C-alpha positions as a Markdown table, in Angstrom:
| # | Residue | x | y | z |
|---|---|---|---|---|
| 1 | Met | 8.2 | 56.7 | -64.6 |
| 2 | Gly | 4.7 | 56.9 | -66.0 |
| 3 | Thr | 2.4 | 59.9 | -65.6 |
| 4 | Ser | -0.7 | 59.4 | -63.5 |
| 5 | Phe | -4.2 | 60.5 | -64.4 |
| 6 | Asp | -7.4 | 61.0 | -62.4 |
| 7 | Leu | -10.6 | 61.7 | -64.4 |
| 8 | Pro | -13.5 | 61.8 | -62.0 |
| 9 | Glu | -16.1 | 62.5 | -64.7 |
| 10 | Pro | -14.7 | 61.7 | -68.2 |
| 11 | Asp | -16.6 | 62.9 | -71.2 |
| 12 | Arg | -15.8 | 59.7 | -73.0 |
| 13 | Phe | -14.4 | 56.2 | -72.3 |
| 14 | Thr | -13.7 | 53.7 | -75.0 |
| 15 | Ala | -11.5 | 51.0 | -76.3 |
| 16 | Gly | -10.1 | 50.7 | -79.8 |
| 17 | Ala | -7.6 | 48.9 | -82.0 |
| 18 | Val | -5.2 | 50.0 | -84.7 |
| 19 | Gly | -3.9 | 47.7 | -87.4 |
| 20 | Pro | -5.2 | 44.6 | -89.3 |
| 21 | Pro | -6.5 | 41.5 | -87.4 |
| 22 | Gly | -3.6 | 39.5 | -86.0 |
| 23 | Gln | -1.5 | 42.6 | -85.8 |
| 24 | Arg | -3.8 | 45.0 | -83.9 |
| 25 | Val | -2.7 | 47.1 | -81.0 |
| 26 | Phe | -5.4 | 47.7 | -78.4 |
| 27 | Tyr | -6.0 | 51.0 | -76.6 |
| 28 | Leu | -8.1 | 52.3 | -73.7 |
| 29 | Gln | -8.9 | 55.9 | -74.1 |
| 30 | Ala | -10.7 | 58.5 | -71.9 |
| 31 | Ala | -11.2 | 62.2 | -72.3 |
| 32 | Ala | -12.2 | 65.0 | -70.0 |
| 33 | Glu | -12.3 | 68.7 | -70.6 |
| 34 | Gly | -10.3 | 68.4 | -73.8 |
| 35 | His | -7.6 | 66.2 | -72.3 |
| 36 | Val | -7.2 | 62.8 | -73.9 |
| 37 | Val | -5.6 | 59.9 | -72.0 |
| 38 | Thr | -4.6 | 56.9 | -74.2 |
| 39 | Leu | -3.2 | 53.7 | -72.7 |
| 40 | Arg | -2.0 | 50.6 | -74.5 |
| 41 | Leu | -3.2 | 47.1 | -73.4 |
| 42 | Glu | -3.8 | 43.6 | -74.6 |
| 43 | Lys | -6.9 | 42.3 | -76.4 |
| 44 | Ala | -7.4 | 39.9 | -73.5 |
| 45 | Gln | -7.4 | 42.8 | -71.0 |
| 46 | Val | -10.1 | 44.6 | -73.0 |
| 47 | Ala | -12.2 | 41.4 | -73.1 |
| 48 | Ala | -11.7 | 40.7 | -69.4 |
| 49 | Leu | -12.5 | 44.3 | -68.4 |
| 50 | Ala | -15.7 | 44.3 | -70.5 |
| 51 | Glu | -16.7 | 40.9 | -69.1 |
| 52 | Tyr | -16.3 | 42.1 | -65.5 |
| 53 | Leu | -18.0 | 45.4 | -66.1 |
| 54 | Ala | -20.9 | 43.6 | -67.7 |
| 55 | Ser | -21.3 | 41.4 | -64.7 |
| 56 | Val | -21.3 | 44.3 | -62.3 |
| 57 | Leu | -23.7 | 46.2 | -64.6 |
| 58 | Ala | -26.1 | 43.2 | -64.6 |
| 59 | Asp | -26.7 | 43.8 | -60.8 |
| 60 | Leu | -27.6 | 47.5 | -61.3 |
| 61 | Ala | -30.4 | 49.3 | -63.1 |
| 62 | Ile | -29.8 | 49.3 | -66.8 |
| 63 | Pro | -29.2 | 52.7 | -68.3 |
| 64 | Asp | -31.7 | 53.9 | -71.0 |
| 65 | Ala | -30.4 | 53.1 | -74.5 |
| 66 | Thr | -30.8 | 56.8 | -75.5 |
| 67 | Ser | -28.3 | 57.8 | -72.8 |
| 68 | Leu | -25.5 | 55.7 | -74.1 |
| 69 | Pro | -22.6 | 57.5 | -75.7 |
| 70 | Ala | -22.6 | 57.2 | -79.5 |
| 71 | Glu | -19.1 | 58.3 | -80.3 |
| 72 | Leu | -16.8 | 55.5 | -79.3 |
| 73 | Glu | -14.0 | 55.7 | -81.9 |
| 74 | Leu | -10.5 | 56.5 | -80.7 |
| 75 | Val | -9.5 | 60.2 | -80.8 |
| 76 | Glu | -6.6 | 60.7 | -83.2 |
| 77 | Pro | -3.6 | 60.8 | -82.9 |
| 78 | Val | -3.5 | 57.6 | -80.9 |
| 79 | Val | -0.3 | 57.8 | -78.8 |
| 80 | Ala | -0.2 | 55.7 | -75.6 |
| 81 | Glu | 1.1 | 57.3 | -72.4 |
| 82 | Trp | 2.2 | 53.8 | -71.2 |
| 83 | Val | 1.3 | 50.1 | -71.3 |
| 84 | Val | -1.3 | 48.8 | -68.8 |
| 85 | Gly | -0.3 | 46.0 | -66.4 |
| 86 | Gln | -3.1 | 45.5 | -63.9 |
| 87 | Ile | -6.7 | 46.8 | -64.0 |
| 88 | Gly | -9.0 | 47.0 | -61.1 |
| 89 | Val | -12.7 | 48.1 | -60.8 |
| 90 | Val | -14.7 | 49.2 | -57.8 |
| 91 | Phe | -18.3 | 50.5 | -57.7 |
| 92 | Asp | -18.7 | 53.8 | -55.8 |
| 93 | Glu | -22.3 | 53.6 | -54.6 |
| 94 | Asp | -22.3 | 57.2 | -53.2 |
| 95 | Arg | -21.5 | 58.6 | -56.6 |
| 96 | Asp | -23.1 | 55.9 | -58.7 |
| 97 | Arg | -19.9 | 55.5 | -60.6 |
| 98 | Met | -17.7 | 52.5 | -61.6 |
| 99 | Val | -14.1 | 53.4 | -61.0 |
| 100 | Val | -11.7 | 51.7 | -63.4 |
| 101 | Gln | -8.0 | 51.9 | -62.3 |
| 102 | Ala | -5.2 | 50.9 | -64.6 |
| 103 | Glu | -1.7 | 50.6 | -63.4 |
| 104 | Glu | 1.4 | 50.9 | -65.6 |
| 105 | Leu | 3.3 | 47.8 | -66.5 |
| 106 | Val | 6.8 | 48.2 | -65.1 |
| 107 | Glu | 9.9 | 46.0 | -64.8 |
| 108 | Glu | 10.0 | 43.9 | -61.7 |
| 109 | Glu | 13.0 | 45.7 | -60.2 |
| 110 | Ala | 11.3 | 49.1 | -60.7 |
| 111 | Asp | 10.1 | 51.0 | -57.6 |
| 112 | Asp | 6.3 | 51.0 | -57.3 |
| 113 | Thr | 6.3 | 54.7 | -56.8 |
| 114 | Asp | 7.5 | 55.0 | -60.4 |
| 115 | Arg | 4.3 | 53.3 | -61.7 |
| 116 | Gly | 1.8 | 55.4 | -63.5 |
| 117 | Val | -1.8 | 55.1 | -62.4 |
| 118 | Ala | -5.0 | 56.1 | -64.3 |
| 119 | Arg | -8.3 | 56.3 | -62.6 |
| 120 | Phe | -11.6 | 56.8 | -64.5 |
| 121 | Ala | -15.0 | 57.2 | -62.7 |
| 122 | Leu | -17.6 | 56.1 | -65.2 |
| 123 | Ser | -21.3 | 56.5 | -65.4 |
| 124 | Arg | -23.5 | 53.4 | -66.0 |
| 125 | Ala | -24.2 | 54.6 | -69.6 |
| 126 | Gln | -20.5 | 54.9 | -70.3 |
| 127 | Val | -19.9 | 51.4 | -68.9 |
| 128 | Ala | -22.7 | 49.9 | -71.0 |
| 129 | Ala | -21.4 | 51.6 | -74.1 |
| 130 | Phe | -17.8 | 50.4 | -73.4 |
| 131 | Val | -19.0 | 46.8 | -72.9 |
| 132 | Gly | -20.7 | 46.8 | -76.3 |
| 133 | Arg | -17.8 | 48.4 | -78.0 |
| 134 | Ala | -15.3 | 46.0 | -76.5 |
| 135 | Ala | -17.4 | 43.0 | -77.6 |
| 136 | Glu | -17.3 | 44.3 | -81.2 |
| 137 | Leu | -13.6 | 44.8 | -81.0 |
| 138 | Val | -12.8 | 41.4 | -79.7 |
| 139 | Ala | -15.2 | 39.7 | -82.2 |
| 140 | Ala | -13.6 | 41.6 | -85.1 |
| 141 | Gly | -10.3 | 39.7 | -84.7 |
| 142 | Arg | -9.0 | 36.6 | -86.4 |
| 143 | Pro | -11.5 | 33.7 | -86.5 |
| 144 | Pro | -10.9 | 31.0 | -83.9 |
| 145 | Cys | -9.6 | 27.5 | -84.8 |
| 146 | Glu | -12.5 | 25.0 | -84.7 |
| 147 | Leu | -10.3 | 22.6 | -82.8 |
| 148 | Cys | -8.4 | 24.6 | -80.1 |
| 149 | Gly | -10.2 | 27.9 | -80.1 |
| 150 | Arg | -7.0 | 30.0 | -80.6 |
| 151 | Pro | -6.9 | 32.6 | -83.3 |
| 152 | Lys | -5.8 | 31.4 | -86.7 |
| 153 | Asp | -4.1 | 33.2 | -89.5 |
| 154 | Pro | -5.3 | 33.1 | -93.1 |
| 155 | Glu | -2.4 | 30.6 | -93.7 |
| 156 | Gly | -3.6 | 28.5 | -90.7 |
| 157 | His | -1.7 | 28.0 | -87.4 |
| 158 | Met | 0.2 | 25.4 | -85.4 |
| 159 | Cys | -2.8 | 23.8 | -83.6 |
| 160 | Ile | -2.1 | 22.1 | -80.3 |
| 161 | Lys | -4.9 | 19.6 | -81.1 |
| 162 | Thr | -3.2 | 18.4 | -84.3 |
| 163 | Asn | 0.2 | 17.6 | -82.7 |
| 164 | Gly | 1.8 | 20.6 | -84.2 |
| 165 | His | 0.5 | 20.2 | -87.8 |
| 166 | Arg | -0.9 | 23.2 | -89.5 |
| 167 | Ala | -4.7 | 23.6 | -89.2 |
| 168 | Arg | -6.7 | 25.5 | -91.8 |
C-alpha cells in the first residue's frame, strides 16, 4: 500500500533522471515545507505530462520568465515512494493552479484503496519551468534511429525497418 500526498502549494516541482542514457531512471519530485516527495516513472510519462501541460499553458497567460523557478535539479537522496501508473491533470480556475495527480502503479488484483495518490497544485511558473526541464531531459537520451525513430545504443539496435538487422 502506497502512501498518499497532497501538496496544495509546493515550493518546487521537477523531473529528473539518474543514470547514463539508455539506463536512466526517471523521477517526478515535489517539495513543500521541507518535505520532499519523489515518485518513479517512465520517460514516456515525463514527455507526455510535459506535452499536455504545455498545451494547457498555451491557452493561458504566459508567466514572466523572471518568475520561473531556477532550481530544477532533483533533491538528494533520490528515493522513490512508489512507481507512477496513471497521471491526470486539471486546471483549477478559482486558484489559478494546474493540479497534477499521480496514482501508484499496483497489481491488477490489488484493491484500489491500497493505491497511493499524489496531488500537486502548481503555479503557471512552476508548470512552465517543468515543461522546459522535461524537454531537456527527454532530449538528453539516446539518439533516435534515422529509420524507425526508436532510441539506439552506441552498438546500434535491432531496427524494425531493416527486418531485424542491426542498424547503426
